[in-house]
PDB file with SEQRES, HELIX, SHEET and CRYST1 records, atoms N, CA, C and O in Angstrom:
SEQRES   1 A   68  MET LEU TYR LYS LYS THR ASN PRO THR MET ILE MET PHE          
SEQRES   2 A   68  GLY THR LEU LEU ILE ALA LEU CYS SER ALA ILE SER THR          
SEQRES   3 A   68  THR ILE PHE SER GLU SER ALA PHE ASN ASP HIS PHE GLY          
SEQRES   4 A   68  PHE GLY LEU MET ALA ILE ALA ILE ILE GLY LEU CYS LEU          
SEQRES   5 A   68  ASN ILE SER TYR MET PHE ILE ASN MET ILE PHE ARG ILE          
SEQRES   6 A   68  CYS ASN PRO                                                  
HELIX    1 AA1 PRO A    8  PHE A   29  1                                  22    
HELIX    2 AA2 ALA A   33  CYS A   66  1                                  34    
CRYST1    1.000    1.000    1.000  90.00  90.00  90.00 P 1           1          
ATOM      1  N   MET A   1      -8.502 -55.187  50.680  1.00  0.00           N  
ATOM      2  CA  MET A   1      -8.769 -54.132  49.760  1.00  0.00           C  
ATOM      3  C   MET A   1      -7.599 -53.153  49.772  1.00  0.00           C  
ATOM      4  O   MET A   1      -7.042 -52.829  50.821  1.00  0.00           O  
ATOM      5  N   LEU A   2      -7.254 -52.705  48.603  1.00  0.00           N  
ATOM      6  CA  LEU A   2      -6.173 -51.735  48.497  1.00  0.00           C  
ATOM      7  C   LEU A   2      -6.757 -50.345  48.263  1.00  0.00           C  
ATOM      8  O   LEU A   2      -7.525 -50.117  47.328  1.00  0.00           O  
ATOM      9  N   TYR A   3      -6.375 -49.449  49.122  1.00  0.00           N  
ATOM     10  CA  TYR A   3      -6.795 -48.047  48.967  1.00  0.00           C  
ATOM     11  C   TYR A   3      -5.566 -47.230  48.653  1.00  0.00           C  
ATOM     12  O   TYR A   3      -4.569 -47.287  49.373  1.00  0.00           O  
ATOM     13  N   LYS A   4      -5.639 -46.478  47.588  1.00  0.00           N  
ATOM     14  CA  LYS A   4      -4.530 -45.590  47.243  1.00  0.00           C  
ATOM     15  C   LYS A   4      -4.797 -44.208  47.831  1.00  0.00           C  
ATOM     16  O   LYS A   4      -5.898 -43.666  47.733  1.00  0.00           O  
ATOM     17  N   LYS A   5      -3.758 -43.662  48.439  1.00  0.00           N  
ATOM     18  CA  LYS A   5      -3.865 -42.324  48.985  1.00  0.00           C  
ATOM     19  C   LYS A   5      -3.781 -41.321  47.842  1.00  0.00           C  
ATOM     20  O   LYS A   5      -2.903 -41.416  46.984  1.00  0.00           O  
ATOM     21  N   THR A   6      -4.684 -40.377  47.838  1.00  0.00           N  
ATOM     22  CA  THR A   6      -4.674 -39.341  46.816  1.00  0.00           C  
ATOM     23  C   THR A   6      -3.547 -38.362  47.112  1.00  0.00           C  
ATOM     24  O   THR A   6      -3.459 -37.810  48.209  1.00  0.00           O  
ATOM     25  N   ASN A   7      -2.687 -38.153  46.121  1.00  0.00           N  
ATOM     26  CA  ASN A   7      -1.545 -37.268  46.295  1.00  0.00           C  
ATOM     27  C   ASN A   7      -1.981 -35.838  45.962  1.00  0.00           C  
ATOM     28  O   ASN A   7      -2.301 -35.546  44.810  1.00  0.00           O  
ATOM     29  N   PRO A   8      -1.996 -34.945  46.959  1.00  0.00           N  
ATOM     30  CA  PRO A   8      -2.432 -33.575  46.687  1.00  0.00           C  
ATOM     31  C   PRO A   8      -1.507 -32.802  45.749  1.00  0.00           C  
ATOM     32  O   PRO A   8      -1.946 -31.877  45.066  1.00  0.00           O  
ATOM     33  N   THR A   9      -0.231 -33.179  45.716  1.00  0.00           N  
ATOM     34  CA  THR A   9       0.699 -32.517  44.806  1.00  0.00           C  
ATOM     35  C   THR A   9       0.328 -32.808  43.349  1.00  0.00           C  
ATOM     36  O   THR A   9       0.392 -31.917  42.502  1.00  0.00           O  
ATOM     37  N   MET A  10      -0.054 -34.033  43.061  1.00  0.00           N  
ATOM     38  CA  MET A  10      -0.435 -34.370  41.696  1.00  0.00           C  
ATOM     39  C   MET A  10      -1.780 -33.750  41.326  1.00  0.00           C  
ATOM     40  O   MET A  10      -1.998 -33.392  40.168  1.00  0.00           O  
ATOM     41  N   ILE A  11      -2.673 -33.621  42.288  1.00  0.00           N  
ATOM     42  CA  ILE A  11      -3.956 -32.952  42.013  1.00  0.00           C  
ATOM     43  C   ILE A  11      -3.701 -31.480  41.684  1.00  0.00           C  
ATOM     44  O   ILE A  11      -4.300 -30.933  40.757  1.00  0.00           O  
ATOM     45  N   MET A  12      -2.819 -30.850  42.441  1.00  0.00           N  
ATOM     46  CA  MET A  12      -2.481 -29.449  42.177  1.00  0.00           C  
ATOM     47  C   MET A  12      -1.799 -29.291  40.820  1.00  0.00           C  
ATOM     48  O   MET A  12      -2.066 -28.332  40.096  1.00  0.00           O  
ATOM     49  N   PHE A  13      -0.914 -30.235  40.476  1.00  0.00           N  
ATOM     50  CA  PHE A  13      -0.249 -30.198  39.172  1.00  0.00           C  
ATOM     51  C   PHE A  13      -1.276 -30.287  38.051  1.00  0.00           C  
ATOM     52  O   PHE A  13      -1.218 -29.513  37.095  1.00  0.00           O  
ATOM     53  N   GLY A  14      -2.203 -31.210  38.156  1.00  0.00           N  
ATOM     54  CA  GLY A  14      -3.236 -31.346  37.128  1.00  0.00           C  
ATOM     55  C   GLY A  14      -4.121 -30.118  37.027  1.00  0.00           C  
ATOM     56  O   GLY A  14      -4.479 -29.697  35.927  1.00  0.00           O  
ATOM     57  N   THR A  15      -4.477 -29.539  38.175  1.00  0.00           N  
ATOM     58  CA  THR A  15      -5.299 -28.344  38.173  1.00  0.00           C  
ATOM     59  C   THR A  15      -4.585 -27.177  37.515  1.00  0.00           C  
ATOM     60  O   THR A  15      -5.188 -26.439  36.735  1.00  0.00           O  
ATOM     61  N   LEU A  16      -3.297 -27.002  37.825  1.00  0.00           N  
ATOM     62  CA  LEU A  16      -2.543 -25.914  37.212  1.00  0.00           C  
ATOM     63  C   LEU A  16      -2.339 -26.136  35.729  1.00  0.00           C  
ATOM     64  O   LEU A  16      -2.328 -25.179  34.955  1.00  0.00           O  
ATOM     65  N   LEU A  17      -2.175 -27.393  35.319  1.00  0.00           N  
ATOM     66  CA  LEU A  17      -2.044 -27.693  33.890  1.00  0.00           C  
ATOM     67  C   LEU A  17      -3.340 -27.390  33.143  1.00  0.00           C  
ATOM     68  O   LEU A  17      -3.306 -26.862  32.031  1.00  0.00           O  
ATOM     69  N   ILE A  18      -4.466 -27.717  33.739  1.00  0.00           N  
ATOM     70  CA  ILE A  18      -5.761 -27.394  33.129  1.00  0.00           C  
ATOM     71  C   ILE A  18      -5.955 -25.871  33.067  1.00  0.00           C  
ATOM     72  O   ILE A  18      -6.477 -25.347  32.083  1.00  0.00           O  
ATOM     73  N   ALA A  19      -5.531 -25.168  34.123  1.00  0.00           N  
ATOM     74  CA  ALA A  19      -5.635 -23.702  34.113  1.00  0.00           C  
ATOM     75  C   ALA A  19      -4.772 -23.091  33.024  1.00  0.00           C  
ATOM     76  O   ALA A  19      -5.180 -22.135  32.365  1.00  0.00           O  
ATOM     77  N   LEU A  20      -3.576 -23.642  32.834  1.00  0.00           N  
ATOM     78  CA  LEU A  20      -2.697 -23.127  31.783  1.00  0.00           C  
ATOM     79  C   LEU A  20      -3.299 -23.361  30.404  1.00  0.00           C  
ATOM     80  O   LEU A  20      -3.281 -22.467  29.559  1.00  0.00           O  
ATOM     81  N   CYS A  21      -3.823 -24.543  30.176  1.00  0.00           N  
ATOM     82  CA  CYS A  21      -4.443 -24.849  28.864  1.00  0.00           C  
ATOM     83  C   CYS A  21      -5.671 -23.975  28.622  1.00  0.00           C  
ATOM     84  O   CYS A  21      -5.891 -23.518  27.500  1.00  0.00           O  
ATOM     85  N   SER A  22      -6.458 -23.743  29.643  1.00  0.00           N  
ATOM     86  CA  SER A  22      -7.649 -22.911  29.447  1.00  0.00           C  
ATOM     87  C   SER A  22      -7.260 -21.448  29.233  1.00  0.00           C  
ATOM     88  O   SER A  22      -7.936 -20.736  28.490  1.00  0.00           O  
ATOM     89  N   ALA A  23      -6.183 -20.992  29.872  1.00  0.00           N  
ATOM     90  CA  ALA A  23      -5.728 -19.625  29.651  1.00  0.00           C  
ATOM     91  C   ALA A  23      -5.201 -19.450  28.231  1.00  0.00           C  
ATOM     92  O   ALA A  23      -5.439 -18.418  27.602  1.00  0.00           O  
ATOM     93  N   ILE A  24      -4.494 -20.441  27.730  1.00  0.00           N  
ATOM     94  CA  ILE A  24      -4.000 -20.366  26.356  1.00  0.00           C  
ATOM     95  C   ILE A  24      -5.158 -20.335  25.381  1.00  0.00           C  
ATOM     96  O   ILE A  24      -5.152 -19.535  24.446  1.00  0.00           O  
ATOM     97  N   SER A  25      -6.146 -21.185  25.578  1.00  0.00           N  
ATOM     98  CA  SER A  25      -7.295 -21.192  24.657  1.00  0.00           C  
ATOM     99  C   SER A  25      -8.116 -19.919  24.773  1.00  0.00           C  
ATOM    100  O   SER A  25      -8.658 -19.447  23.773  1.00  0.00           O  
ATOM    101  N   THR A  26      -8.223 -19.346  25.982  1.00  0.00           N  
ATOM    102  CA  THR A  26      -8.925 -18.090  26.144  1.00  0.00           C  
ATOM    103  C   THR A  26      -8.226 -16.975  25.395  1.00  0.00           C  
ATOM    104  O   THR A  26      -8.876 -16.145  24.759  1.00  0.00           O  
ATOM    105  N   THR A  27      -6.898 -16.952  25.469  1.00  0.00           N  
ATOM    106  CA  THR A  27      -6.136 -15.915  24.775  1.00  0.00           C  
ATOM    107  C   THR A  27      -6.222 -16.064  23.268  1.00  0.00           C  
ATOM    108  O   THR A  27      -6.325 -15.068  22.553  1.00  0.00           O  
ATOM    109  N   ILE A  28      -6.181 -17.289  22.778  1.00  0.00           N  
ATOM    110  CA  ILE A  28      -6.211 -17.516  21.332  1.00  0.00           C  
ATOM    111  C   ILE A  28      -7.574 -17.145  20.748  1.00  0.00           C  
ATOM    112  O   ILE A  28      -7.641 -16.493  19.706  1.00  0.00           O  
ATOM    113  N   PHE A  29      -8.645 -17.548  21.400  1.00  0.00           N  
ATOM    114  CA  PHE A  29      -9.979 -17.380  20.824  1.00  0.00           C  
ATOM    115  C   PHE A  29     -10.737 -16.168  21.347  1.00  0.00           C  
ATOM    116  O   PHE A  29     -11.923 -16.020  21.052  1.00  0.00           O  
ATOM    117  N   SER A  30     -10.089 -15.298  22.112  1.00  0.00           N  
ATOM    118  CA  SER A  30     -10.811 -14.151  22.675  1.00  0.00           C  
ATOM    119  C   SER A  30     -10.991 -13.062  21.625  1.00  0.00           C  
ATOM    120  O   SER A  30     -10.225 -12.959  20.667  1.00  0.00           O  
ATOM    121  N   GLU A  31     -12.021 -12.259  21.832  1.00  0.00           N  
ATOM    122  CA  GLU A  31     -12.318 -11.183  20.904  1.00  0.00           C  
ATOM    123  C   GLU A  31     -12.266  -9.820  21.567  1.00  0.00           C  
ATOM    124  O   GLU A  31     -12.533  -8.809  20.917  1.00  0.00           O  
ATOM    125  N   SER A  32     -11.928  -9.772  22.845  1.00  0.00           N  
ATOM    126  CA  SER A  32     -11.850  -8.481  23.525  1.00  0.00           C  
ATOM    127  C   SER A  32     -10.549  -8.385  24.300  1.00  0.00           C  
ATOM    128  O   SER A  32      -9.915  -9.395  24.605  1.00  0.00           O  
ATOM    129  N   ALA A  33     -10.161  -7.158  24.613  1.00  0.00           N  
ATOM    130  CA  ALA A  33      -8.919  -6.926  25.342  1.00  0.00           C  
ATOM    131  C   ALA A  33      -9.026  -7.451  26.776  1.00  0.00           C  
ATOM    132  O   ALA A  33      -8.031  -7.901  27.345  1.00  0.00           O  
ATOM    133  N   PHE A  34     -10.222  -7.396  27.363  1.00  0.00           N  
ATOM    134  CA  PHE A  34     -10.396  -7.891  28.729  1.00  0.00           C  
ATOM    135  C   PHE A  34     -10.067  -9.376  28.804  1.00  0.00           C  
ATOM    136  O   PHE A  34      -9.369  -9.813  29.719  1.00  0.00           O  
ATOM    137  N   ASN A  35     -10.565 -10.152  27.850  1.00  0.00           N  
ATOM    138  CA  ASN A  35     -10.282 -11.586  27.859  1.00  0.00           C  
ATOM    139  C   ASN A  35      -8.807 -11.865  27.613  1.00  0.00           C  
ATOM    140  O   ASN A  35      -8.245 -12.800  28.182  1.00  0.00           O  
ATOM    141  N   ASP A  36      -8.174 -11.049  26.760  1.00  0.00           N  
ATOM    142  CA  ASP A  36      -6.732 -11.215  26.524  1.00  0.00           C  
ATOM    143  C   ASP A  36      -5.945 -11.002  27.812  1.00  0.00           C  
ATOM    144  O   ASP A  36      -5.078 -11.804  28.160  1.00  0.00           O  
ATOM    145  N   HIS A  37      -6.253  -9.916  28.514  1.00  0.00           N  
ATOM    146  CA  HIS A  37      -5.521  -9.635  29.759  1.00  0.00           C  
ATOM    147  C   HIS A  37      -5.807 -10.691  30.829  1.00  0.00           C  
ATOM    148  O   HIS A  37      -4.915 -11.066  31.589  1.00  0.00           O  
ATOM    149  N   PHE A  38      -7.042 -11.163  30.883  1.00  0.00           N  
ATOM    150  CA  PHE A  38      -7.365 -12.247  31.826  1.00  0.00           C  
ATOM    151  C   PHE A  38      -6.580 -13.506  31.498  1.00  0.00           C  
ATOM    152  O   PHE A  38      -6.064 -14.171  32.396  1.00  0.00           O  
ATOM    153  N   GLY A  39      -6.486 -13.836  30.215  1.00  0.00           N  
ATOM    154  CA  GLY A  39      -5.744 -15.022  29.795  1.00  0.00           C  
ATOM    155  C   GLY A  39      -4.264 -14.916  30.112  1.00  0.00           C  
ATOM    156  O   GLY A  39      -3.650 -15.874  30.581  1.00  0.00           O  
ATOM    157  N   PHE A  40      -3.688 -13.729  29.851  1.00  0.00           N  
ATOM    158  CA  PHE A  40      -2.255 -13.552  30.134  1.00  0.00           C  
ATOM    159  C   PHE A  40      -1.983 -13.600  31.641  1.00  0.00           C  
ATOM    160  O   PHE A  40      -0.973 -14.157  32.072  1.00  0.00           O  
ATOM    161  N   GLY A  41      -2.872 -13.026  32.431  1.00  0.00           N  
ATOM    162  CA  GLY A  41      -2.706 -13.075  33.895  1.00  0.00           C  
ATOM    163  C   GLY A  41      -2.816 -14.490  34.426  1.00  0.00           C  
ATOM    164  O   GLY A  41      -2.032 -14.905  35.279  1.00  0.00           O  
ATOM    165  N   LEU A  42      -3.792 -15.229  33.919  1.00  0.00           N  
ATOM    166  CA  LEU A  42      -3.966 -16.618  34.356  1.00  0.00           C  
ATOM    167  C   LEU A  42      -2.793 -17.477  33.907  1.00  0.00           C  
ATOM    168  O   LEU A  42      -2.378 -18.387  34.625  1.00  0.00           O  
ATOM    169  N   MET A  43      -2.254 -17.191  32.721  1.00  0.00           N  
ATOM    170  CA  MET A  43      -1.071 -17.935  32.254  1.00  0.00           C  
ATOM    171  C   MET A  43       0.111 -17.707  33.179  1.00  0.00           C  
ATOM    172  O   MET A  43       0.822 -18.650  33.525  1.00  0.00           O  
ATOM    173  N   ALA A  44       0.326 -16.452  33.586  1.00  0.00           N  
ATOM    174  CA  ALA A  44       1.451 -16.148  34.473  1.00  0.00           C  
ATOM    175  C   ALA A  44       1.308 -16.857  35.807  1.00  0.00           C  
ATOM    176  O   ALA A  44       2.276 -17.421  36.318  1.00  0.00           O  
ATOM    177  N   ILE A  45       0.117 -16.834  36.372  1.00  0.00           N  
ATOM    178  CA  ILE A  45      -0.112 -17.504  37.657  1.00  0.00           C  
ATOM    179  C   ILE A  45       0.068 -19.015  37.511  1.00  0.00           C  
ATOM    180  O   ILE A  45       0.671 -19.653  38.374  1.00  0.00           O  
ATOM    181  N   ALA A  46      -0.452 -19.589  36.423  1.00  0.00           N  
ATOM    182  CA  ALA A  46      -0.342 -21.041  36.229  1.00  0.00           C  
ATOM    183  C   ALA A  46       1.097 -21.460  36.010  1.00  0.00           C  
ATOM    184  O   ALA A  46       1.513 -22.500  36.522  1.00  0.00           O  
ATOM    185  N   ILE A  47       1.876 -20.678  35.260  1.00  0.00           N  
ATOM    186  CA  ILE A  47       3.279 -21.035  35.010  1.00  0.00           C  
ATOM    187  C   ILE A  47       4.084 -20.953  36.306  1.00  0.00           C  
ATOM    188  O   ILE A  47       4.903 -21.830  36.583  1.00  0.00           O  
ATOM    189  N   ILE A  48       3.858 -19.921  37.089  1.00  0.00           N  
ATOM    190  CA  ILE A  48       4.579 -19.803  38.370  1.00  0.00           C  
ATOM    191  C   ILE A  48       4.197 -20.966  39.292  1.00  0.00           C  
ATOM    192  O   ILE A  48       5.060 -21.555  39.943  1.00  0.00           O  
ATOM    193  N   GLY A  49       2.917 -21.288  39.345  1.00  0.00           N  
ATOM    194  CA  GLY A  49       2.462 -22.412  40.169  1.00  0.00           C  
ATOM    195  C   GLY A  49       3.037 -23.737  39.701  1.00  0.00           C  
ATOM    196  O   GLY A  49       3.430 -24.566  40.522  1.00  0.00           O  
ATOM    197  N   LEU A  50       3.091 -23.950  38.371  1.00  0.00           N  
ATOM    198  CA  LEU A  50       3.663 -25.197  37.848  1.00  0.00           C  
ATOM    199  C   LEU A  50       5.150 -25.290  38.178  1.00  0.00           C  
ATOM    200  O   LEU A  50       5.633 -26.358  38.555  1.00  0.00           O  
ATOM    201  N   CYS A  51       5.877 -24.187  38.040  1.00  0.00           N  
ATOM    202  CA  CYS A  51       7.313 -24.213  38.378  1.00  0.00           C  
ATOM    203  C   CYS A  51       7.532 -24.548  39.856  1.00  0.00           C  
ATOM    204  O   CYS A  51       8.395 -25.359  40.191  1.00  0.00           O  
ATOM    205  N   LEU A  52       6.757 -23.928  40.726  1.00  0.00           N  
ATOM    206  CA  LEU A  52       6.882 -24.214  42.152  1.00  0.00           C  
ATOM    207  C   LEU A  52       6.498 -25.660  42.470  1.00  0.00           C  
ATOM    208  O   LEU A  52       7.145 -26.316  43.286  1.00  0.00           O  
ATOM    209  N   ASN A  53       5.444 -26.147  41.824  1.00  0.00           N  
ATOM    210  CA  ASN A  53       4.986 -27.514  42.063  1.00  0.00           C  
ATOM    211  C   ASN A  53       6.011 -28.524  41.565  1.00  0.00           C  
ATOM    212  O   ASN A  53       6.284 -29.507  42.253  1.00  0.00           O  
ATOM    213  N   ILE A  54       6.576 -28.307  40.400  1.00  0.00           N  
ATOM    214  CA  ILE A  54       7.575 -29.225  39.858  1.00  0.00           C  
ATOM    215  C   ILE A  54       8.826 -29.207  40.718  1.00  0.00           C  
ATOM    216  O   ILE A  54       9.421 -30.257  40.960  1.00  0.00           O  
ATOM    217  N   SER A  55       9.236 -28.033  41.185  1.00  0.00           N  
ATOM    218  CA  SER A  55      10.418 -27.990  42.054  1.00  0.00           C  
ATOM    219  C   SER A  55      10.160 -28.698  43.371  1.00  0.00           C  
ATOM    220  O   SER A  55      11.054 -29.357  43.903  1.00  0.00           O  
ATOM    221  N   TYR A  56       8.933 -28.573  43.915  1.00  0.00           N  
ATOM    222  CA  TYR A  56       8.591 -29.291  45.147  1.00  0.00           C  
ATOM    223  C   TYR A  56       8.634 -30.805  44.925  1.00  0.00           C  
ATOM    224  O   TYR A  56       9.149 -31.542  45.766  1.00  0.00           O  
ATOM    225  N   MET A  57       8.094 -31.268  43.796  1.00  0.00           N  
ATOM    226  CA  MET A  57       8.120 -32.704  43.506  1.00  0.00           C  
ATOM    227  C   MET A  57       9.555 -33.189  43.311  1.00  0.00           C  
ATOM    228  O   MET A  57       9.894 -34.294  43.735  1.00  0.00           O  
ATOM    229  N   PHE A  58      10.400 -32.381  42.677  1.00  0.00           N  
ATOM    230  CA  PHE A  58      11.797 -32.755  42.467  1.00  0.00           C  
ATOM    231  C   PHE A  58      12.552 -32.848  43.800  1.00  0.00           C  
ATOM    232  O   PHE A  58      13.288 -33.806  44.035  1.00  0.00           O  
ATOM    233  N   ILE A  59      12.367 -31.854  44.662  1.00  0.00           N  
ATOM    234  CA  ILE A  59      13.029 -31.886  45.964  1.00  0.00           C  
ATOM    235  C   ILE A  59      12.525 -33.055  46.794  1.00  0.00           C  
ATOM    236  O   ILE A  59      13.313 -33.708  47.478  1.00  0.00           O  
ATOM    237  N   ASN A  60      11.237 -33.331  46.747  1.00  0.00           N  
ATOM    238  CA  ASN A  60      10.673 -34.463  47.473  1.00  0.00           C  
ATOM    239  C   ASN A  60      11.239 -35.778  46.963  1.00  0.00           C  
ATOM    240  O   ASN A  60      11.502 -36.689  47.748  1.00  0.00           O  
ATOM    241  N   MET A  61      11.429 -35.882  45.640  1.00  0.00           N  
ATOM    242  CA  MET A  61      12.013 -37.096  45.062  1.00  0.00           C  
ATOM    243  C   MET A  61      13.462 -37.264  45.516  1.00  0.00           C  
ATOM    244  O   MET A  61      13.886 -38.379  45.817  1.00  0.00           O  
ATOM    245  N   ILE A  62      14.229 -36.169  45.570  1.00  0.00           N  
ATOM    246  CA  ILE A  62      15.609 -36.233  46.037  1.00  0.00           C  
ATOM    247  C   ILE A  62      15.656 -36.723  47.493  1.00  0.00           C  
ATOM    248  O   ILE A  62      16.481 -37.567  47.843  1.00  0.00           O  
ATOM    249  N   PHE A  63      14.769 -36.191  48.328  1.00  0.00           N  
ATOM    250  CA  PHE A  63      14.735 -36.615  49.742  1.00  0.00           C  
ATOM    251  C   PHE A  63      14.369 -38.092  49.861  1.00  0.00           C  
ATOM    252  O   PHE A  63      14.918 -38.790  50.713  1.00  0.00           O  
ATOM    253  N   ARG A  64      13.456 -38.581  49.028  1.00  0.00           N  
ATOM    254  CA  ARG A  64      13.080 -39.997  49.075  1.00  0.00           C  
ATOM    255  C   ARG A  64      14.238 -40.890  48.636  1.00  0.00           C  
ATOM    256  O   ARG A  64      14.414 -41.982  49.176  1.00  0.00           O  
ATOM    257  N   ILE A  65      15.023 -40.441  47.670  1.00  0.00           N  
ATOM    258  CA  ILE A  65      16.159 -41.231  47.210  1.00  0.00           C  
ATOM    259  C   ILE A  65      17.271 -41.235  48.246  1.00  0.00           C  
ATOM    260  O   ILE A  65      17.880 -42.274  48.505  1.00  0.00           O  
ATOM    261  N   CYS A  66      17.536 -40.086  48.835  1.00  0.00           N  
ATOM    262  CA  CYS A  66      18.667 -39.974  49.776  1.00  0.00           C  
ATOM    263  C   CYS A  66      18.350 -40.539  51.158  1.00  0.00           C  
ATOM    264  O   CYS A  66      19.260 -40.965  51.869  1.00  0.00           O  
ATOM    265  N   ASN A  67      17.100 -40.549  51.542  1.00  0.00           N  
ATOM    266  CA  ASN A  67      16.715 -41.051  52.866  1.00  0.00           C  
ATOM    267  C   ASN A  67      15.710 -42.190  52.712  1.00  0.00           C  
ATOM    268  O   ASN A  67      14.508 -41.988  52.884  1.00  0.00           O  
ATOM    269  N   PRO A  68      16.201 -43.380  52.388  1.00  0.00           N  
ATOM    270  CA  PRO A  68      15.266 -44.496  52.150  1.00  0.00           C  
ATOM    271  C   PRO A  68      14.597 -45.007  53.401  1.00  0.00           C  
ATOM    272  O   PRO A  68      13.794 -45.937  53.336  1.00  0.00           O  
TER     273      PRO A  68                                                      
END                                                                             
């Protein structure tokens, strides 16, 4: 039997991508200032998290290529 190890980096990437999409939809369809500010704050956190996650995956890929 083949068992694949769940990659926590990809799970975090997917979670942050879902958070970004939900923040965008919250901001677009909101009717109050509170929801707008919540959406903008969540967008900022999700974008920062995605940038850090992508840079971690890129550095990890470089290490795998250079150290086979």
